[in-house]
Every structure is written in structure tokens, then in C-alpha cells.
OpenMM code with the backbone's topology and positions (N, CA, C; nanometers):
from openmm import Vec3, app, unit

residues = "UNK UNK UNK UNK UNK UNK UNK UNK UNK UNK UNK UNK UNK UNK UNK UNK UNK UNK UNK UNK UNK UNK UNK UNK UNK UNK UNK UNK UNK UNK UNK UNK UNK UNK UNK UNK UNK UNK UNK UNK UNK UNK UNK UNK UNK UNK UNK UNK UNK UNK UNK UNK UNK UNK UNK UNK UNK UNK UNK UNK UNK UNK UNK UNK UNK UNK UNK UNK UNK UNK UNK UNK UNK UNK UNK UNK UNK UNK UNK UNK".split()
positions = [
    Vec3(-1.6332, -1.8365, -1.6777),
    Vec3(-1.5356, -1.9266, -1.6020),
    Vec3(-1.6072, -2.0117, -1.5126),
    Vec3(-1.5809, -2.1407, -1.5125),
    Vec3(-1.6381, -2.2313, -1.4223),
    Vec3(-1.5627, -2.2403, -1.2791),
    Vec3(-1.6009, -2.1460, -1.1968),
    Vec3(-1.5328, -2.1221, -1.0695),
    Vec3(-1.5435, -2.2379, -0.9857),
    Vec3(-1.6424, -2.3230, -1.0021),
    Vec3(-1.6639, -2.4556, -0.9283),
    Vec3(-1.5452, -2.5477, -0.9449),
    Vec3(-1.4807, -2.5376, -1.0591),
    Vec3(-1.3680, -2.6244, -1.0814),
    Vec3(-1.2321, -2.5852, -1.0149),
    Vec3(-1.2386, -2.4702, -0.9438),
    Vec3(-1.1071, -2.4310, -0.8734),
    Vec3(-1.1204, -2.4559, -0.7175),
    Vec3(-1.0176, -2.5071, -0.6607),
    Vec3(-1.0106, -2.5256, -0.5085),
    Vec3(-0.9858, -2.3934, -0.4446),
    Vec3(-0.9284, -2.2979, -0.5155),
    Vec3(-0.8838, -2.1879, -0.4377),
    Vec3(-0.8721, -2.0681, -0.5500),
    Vec3(-0.9272, -1.9484, -0.5094),
    Vec3(-0.9140, -1.8408, -0.6033),
    Vec3(-0.8298, -1.7239, -0.5405),
    Vec3(-0.7285, -1.6856, -0.6095),
    Vec3(-0.6444, -1.5723, -0.5702),
    Vec3(-0.6816, -1.4395, -0.6416),
    Vec3(-0.7175, -1.3485, -0.5559),
    Vec3(-0.7543, -1.2064, -0.6168),
    Vec3(-0.6178, -1.1411, -0.6522),
    Vec3(-0.5942, -1.1204, -0.7694),
    Vec3(-0.4607, -1.0796, -0.8099),
    Vec3(-0.4419, -0.9115, -0.8279),
    Vec3(-0.5084, -0.8736, -0.9502),
    Vec3(-0.4757, -0.7301, -0.9895),
    Vec3(-0.6171, -0.6701, -1.0248),
    Vec3(-0.6922, -0.6272, -0.9266),
    Vec3(-0.8170, -0.5678, -0.9529),
    Vec3(-0.7998, -0.4113, -0.9842),
    Vec3(-0.7394, -0.3811, -1.0845),
    Vec3(-0.7004, -0.2298, -1.1056),
    Vec3(-0.8147, -0.1318, -1.1171),
    Vec3(-0.9354, -0.1775, -1.1701),
    Vec3(-1.0391, -0.0802, -1.1939),
    Vec3(-1.1590, -0.1142, -1.0981),
    Vec3(-1.1431, -0.1678, -1.0014),
    Vec3(-1.2518, -0.1929, -0.8987),
    Vec3(-1.3153, -0.0683, -0.8499),
    Vec3(-1.2489, 0.0414, -0.8348),
    Vec3(-1.2982, 0.1572, -0.7853),
    Vec3(-1.3927, 0.2392, -0.8687),
    Vec3(-1.3866, 0.1943, -1.0064),
    Vec3(-1.4968, 0.2522, -1.0898),
    Vec3(-1.6322, 0.2069, -1.0725),
    Vec3(-1.6422, 0.0762, -1.0121),
    Vec3(-1.7789, 0.0310, -0.9818),
    Vec3(-1.7639, -0.0687, -0.8670),
    Vec3(-1.7347, -0.0137, -0.7490),
    Vec3(-1.7113, -0.1043, -0.6302),
    Vec3(-1.8223, -0.2033, -0.5895),
    Vec3(-1.9462, -0.1519, -0.6084),
    Vec3(-2.0766, -0.2368, -0.5796),
    Vec3(-2.0592, -0.3680, -0.6779),
    Vec3(-2.0388, -0.3398, -0.8099),
    Vec3(-2.0270, -0.4439, -0.9034),
    Vec3(-1.9143, -0.5417, -0.8692),
    Vec3(-1.8018, -0.4926, -0.8404),
    Vec3(-1.6949, -0.5668, -0.8130),
    Vec3(-1.7066, -0.6503, -0.6888),
    Vec3(-1.7701, -0.5964, -0.5828),
    Vec3(-1.8016, -0.6799, -0.4581),
    Vec3(-1.9208, -0.7974, -0.4947),
    Vec3(-2.0031, -0.7533, -0.5774),
    Vec3(-2.1028, -0.8482, -0.6160),
    Vec3(-2.0459, -0.9666, -0.6846),
    Vec3(-1.9476, -0.9313, -0.7795),
    Vec3(-1.8783, -1.0401, -0.8539),
    Vec3(-1.7923, -1.1377, -0.7651),
    Vec3(-1.7308, -1.0672, -0.6720),
    Vec3(-1.6488, -1.1304, -0.5715),
    Vec3(-1.7377, -1.2383, -0.4920),
    Vec3(-1.8543, -1.1863, -0.4455),
    Vec3(-1.9367, -1.2807, -0.3617),
    Vec3(-1.9964, -1.3862, -0.4607),
    Vec3(-2.0146, -1.3730, -0.5858),
    Vec3(-2.0492, -1.4699, -0.6659),
    Vec3(-1.9348, -1.5784, -0.6932),
    Vec3(-1.8147, -1.5256, -0.7104),
    Vec3(-1.6996, -1.6178, -0.7226),
    Vec3(-1.6852, -1.6939, -0.5969),
    Vec3(-1.6993, -1.6247, -0.4889),
    Vec3(-1.6749, -1.7023, -0.3486),
    Vec3(-1.7897, -1.8091, -0.3351),
    Vec3(-1.9094, -1.7810, -0.3668),
    Vec3(-2.0149, -1.8695, -0.3569),
    Vec3(-2.0030, -2.0078, -0.4493),
    Vec3(-1.9499, -1.9784, -0.5619),
    Vec3(-1.9214, -2.0859, -0.6590),
    Vec3(-1.8072, -2.1589, -0.6193),
    Vec3(-1.6979, -2.0942, -0.5861),
    Vec3(-1.5750, -2.1670, -0.5659),
    Vec3(-1.5674, -2.2207, -0.4235),
    Vec3(-1.6195, -2.1453, -0.3395),
    Vec3(-1.6169, -2.1771, -0.1903),
    Vec3(-1.4990, -2.1259, -0.1195),
    Vec3(-1.3866, -2.0919, -0.1844),
    Vec3(-1.2642, -2.0437, -0.1106),
    Vec3(-1.1881, -1.9428, -0.1959),
    Vec3(-1.1716, -1.8293, -0.1182),
    Vec3(-1.0872, -1.7230, -0.1765),
    Vec3(-0.9537, -1.7035, -0.0825),
    Vec3(-0.8499, -1.6680, -0.1448),
    Vec3(-0.7315, -1.6466, -0.0579),
    Vec3(-0.7447, -1.5199, 0.0177),
    Vec3(-0.8166, -1.4249, -0.0400),
    Vec3(-0.8407, -1.3005, 0.0381),
    Vec3(-1.0004, -1.2951, 0.0629),
    Vec3(-1.0354, -1.3092, 0.1877),
    Vec3(-1.1802, -1.3362, 0.2180),
    Vec3(-1.2594, -1.2160, 0.1798),
    Vec3(-1.3945, -1.2254, 0.1450),
    Vec3(-1.4700, -1.1220, 0.1020),
    Vec3(-1.4767, -1.0147, 0.2089),
    Vec3(-1.4775, -1.0413, 0.3319),
    Vec3(-1.4751, -0.9477, 0.4374),
    Vec3(-1.3490, -0.8566, 0.4343),
    Vec3(-1.2326, -0.9301, 0.4164),
    Vec3(-1.1092, -0.8484, 0.4080),
    Vec3(-1.1074, -0.7515, 0.2845),
    Vec3(-1.1426, -0.8042, 0.1756),
    Vec3(-1.1568, -0.7266, 0.0541),
    Vec3(-1.2463, -0.5991, 0.0732),
    Vec3(-1.3641, -0.6278, 0.1181),
    Vec3(-1.4560, -0.5312, 0.1456),
    Vec3(-1.4004, -0.4270, 0.2452),
    Vec3(-1.3318, -0.4575, 0.3450),
    Vec3(-1.2810, -0.3750, 0.4492),
    Vec3(-1.1794, -0.2817, 0.3848),
    Vec3(-1.1061, -0.3392, 0.2891),
    Vec3(-0.9870, -0.2661, 0.2286),
    Vec3(-1.0272, -0.1801, 0.1009),
    Vec3(-1.1540, -0.2046, 0.0467),
    Vec3(-1.1961, -0.1339, -0.0563),
    Vec3(-1.2116, 0.0135, -0.0428),
    Vec3(-1.2458, 0.0411, 0.0804),
    Vec3(-1.2734, 0.1826, 0.1230),
    Vec3(-1.1432, 0.2170, 0.2009),
    Vec3(-1.0729, 0.3075, 0.1471),
    Vec3(-0.9343, 0.3426, 0.1902),
    Vec3(-0.9508, 0.4420, 0.3264),
    Vec3(-1.0583, 0.4579, 0.3678),
    Vec3(-1.0654, 0.5360, 0.4957),
    Vec3(-0.9970, 0.4847, 0.6159),
    Vec3(-0.9675, 0.3566, 0.6233),
    Vec3(-0.8929, 0.2860, 0.7219),
    Vec3(-0.7535, 0.3504, 0.7350),
    Vec3(-0.7005, 0.4085, 0.6211),
    Vec3(-0.5693, 0.4821, 0.6299),
    Vec3(-0.5557, 0.5782, 0.7210),
    Vec3(-0.6716, 0.6572, 0.7338),
    Vec3(-0.6705, 0.7679, 0.8201),
    Vec3(-0.6545, 0.7254, 0.9669),
    Vec3(-0.7097, 0.6201, 1.0005),
    Vec3(-0.7100, 0.5612, 1.1266),
    Vec3(-0.5594, 0.5022, 1.1555),
    Vec3(-0.5109, 0.4202, 1.0640),
    Vec3(-0.3876, 0.3580, 1.0674),
    Vec3(-0.2848, 0.4761, 1.0850),
    Vec3(-0.2930, 0.5766, 1.0183),
    Vec3(-0.1911, 0.6745, 1.0128),
    Vec3(-0.1750, 0.7390, 1.1544),
    Vec3(-0.2725, 0.7419, 1.2337),
    Vec3(-0.2644, 0.7872, 1.3684),
    Vec3(-0.1955, 0.6961, 1.4651),
    Vec3(-0.1777, 0.5749, 1.4297),
    Vec3(-0.0956, 0.4812, 1.4945),
    Vec3(0.0410, 0.4409, 1.4474),
    Vec3(0.0557, 0.4701, 1.3297),
    Vec3(0.1745, 0.4256, 1.2574),
    Vec3(0.2332, 0.5571, 1.1750),
    Vec3(0.3453, 0.5959, 1.2121),
    Vec3(0.3895, 0.7230, 1.1476),
    Vec3(0.4479, 0.6999, 1.0046),
    Vec3(0.4717, 0.5778, 0.9737),
    Vec3(0.5207, 0.5440, 0.8422),
    Vec3(0.4146, 0.5525, 0.7282),
    Vec3(0.2954, 0.5615, 0.7732),
    Vec3(0.1840, 0.5717, 0.6772),
    Vec3(0.1868, 0.7108, 0.6127),
    Vec3(0.1672, 0.7082, 0.4811),
    Vec3(0.1562, 0.8350, 0.4043),
    Vec3(0.0326, 0.9068, 0.4526),
    Vec3(0.0524, 1.0356, 0.4820),
    Vec3(-0.0692, 1.1138, 0.5394),
    Vec3(-0.1749, 1.1074, 0.4254),
    Vec3(-0.2929, 1.0926, 0.4791),
    Vec3(-0.4178, 1.0636, 0.3977),
    Vec3(-0.5263, 1.1565, 0.4349),
    Vec3(-0.5844, 1.2097, 0.3323),
    Vec3(-0.6871, 1.3054, 0.3446),
    Vec3(-0.8148, 1.2580, 0.2682),
    Vec3(-0.9295, 1.2505, 0.3265),
    Vec3(-1.0512, 1.2116, 0.2488),
    Vec3(-1.1110, 1.3375, 0.1918),
    Vec3(-1.1197, 1.3195, 0.0523),
    Vec3(-1.1738, 1.4419, -0.0267),
    Vec3(-1.3132, 1.3998, -0.0814),
    Vec3(-1.4161, 1.4702, -0.0612),
    Vec3(-1.5503, 1.4259, -0.1199),
    Vec3(-1.5367, 1.4320, -0.2736),
    Vec3(-1.6009, 1.3353, -0.3382),
    Vec3(-1.5951, 1.3231, -0.4821),
    Vec3(-1.6363, 1.4508, -0.5501),
    Vec3(-1.7334, 1.5336, -0.4938),
    Vec3(-1.7695, 1.6520, -0.5663),
    Vec3(-1.6622, 1.7545, -0.5614),
    Vec3(-1.5651, 1.7394, -0.4789),
    Vec3(-1.4470, 1.8300, -0.4668),
    Vec3(-1.3189, 1.8033, -0.5592),
    Vec3(-1.3337, 1.6794, -0.6214),
    Vec3(-1.2259, 1.6346, -0.6830),
    Vec3(-1.2245, 1.6944, -0.8274),
    Vec3(-1.1096, 1.7464, -0.8662),
    Vec3(-1.0913, 1.7968, -0.9970),
    Vec3(-1.0445, 1.7110, -1.0846),
    Vec3(-1.1117, 1.7032, -1.2171),
    Vec3(-1.0639, 1.6032, -1.3056),
    Vec3(-0.9389, 1.6337, -1.3688),
    Vec3(-0.8461, 1.5382, -1.3448),
    Vec3(-0.7063, 1.5636, -1.3798),
    Vec3(-0.6666, 1.4808, -1.5085),
    Vec3(-0.6127, 1.5387, -1.5974),
    Vec3(-0.5663, 1.4617, -1.7263),
    Vec3(-0.4183, 1.4360, -1.7009),
    Vec3(-0.3990, 1.3091, -1.6653),
    Vec3(-0.2602, 1.2609, -1.6393),
    Vec3(-0.1877, 1.2371, -1.7668),
] * unit.nanometer
topology = app.Topology()
chain = topology.addChain("A")
for resn in residues:
    res = topology.addResidue(resn, chain)
    for name in ("N", "CA", "C"):
        topology.addAtom(name, app.Element.getBySymbol(name[0]), res)
């Protein structure tokens, strides 16, 4: 993609970013550098990629679904 050709880039549906967040953020930085303007800033996306903020938000807003951080080593592989 010639990102330089775009005035603005809108990050729409990054469904699998969690599989390789470092690669996702590196690609986002590349797009931002080449295009110059993202609807969602790199810093905003990076802050939201780690869902730990939900534990803090939940202590201030009761409408937030209760969130618990589970270490990856404790996650059971689920076949949905």
C-alpha cells in the first residue's frame, strides 16, 4: 500500500492484533510515518492495546464489566 497517497488513515478492524502486538504496533508506526496522520493516534492505540486499563476504569465506573488479569501461563486452551 502506498500510505503516502492518503491524507488520513482510519484503523478499522484489527481483529488479530493480540496475536502479535509488537508487530501490530510496528506496522502502525510505519503507516503513521508514511501517511503522517492516523484517526486514532499511535499513543491512543498503544494505550488501549493492553486491556489492564479496564481494571482501573472499573474502580471508577460501575457499568464496566468486572475484569480480572490472568497470566498467560494460567490460561486454559479453549476450543470454541
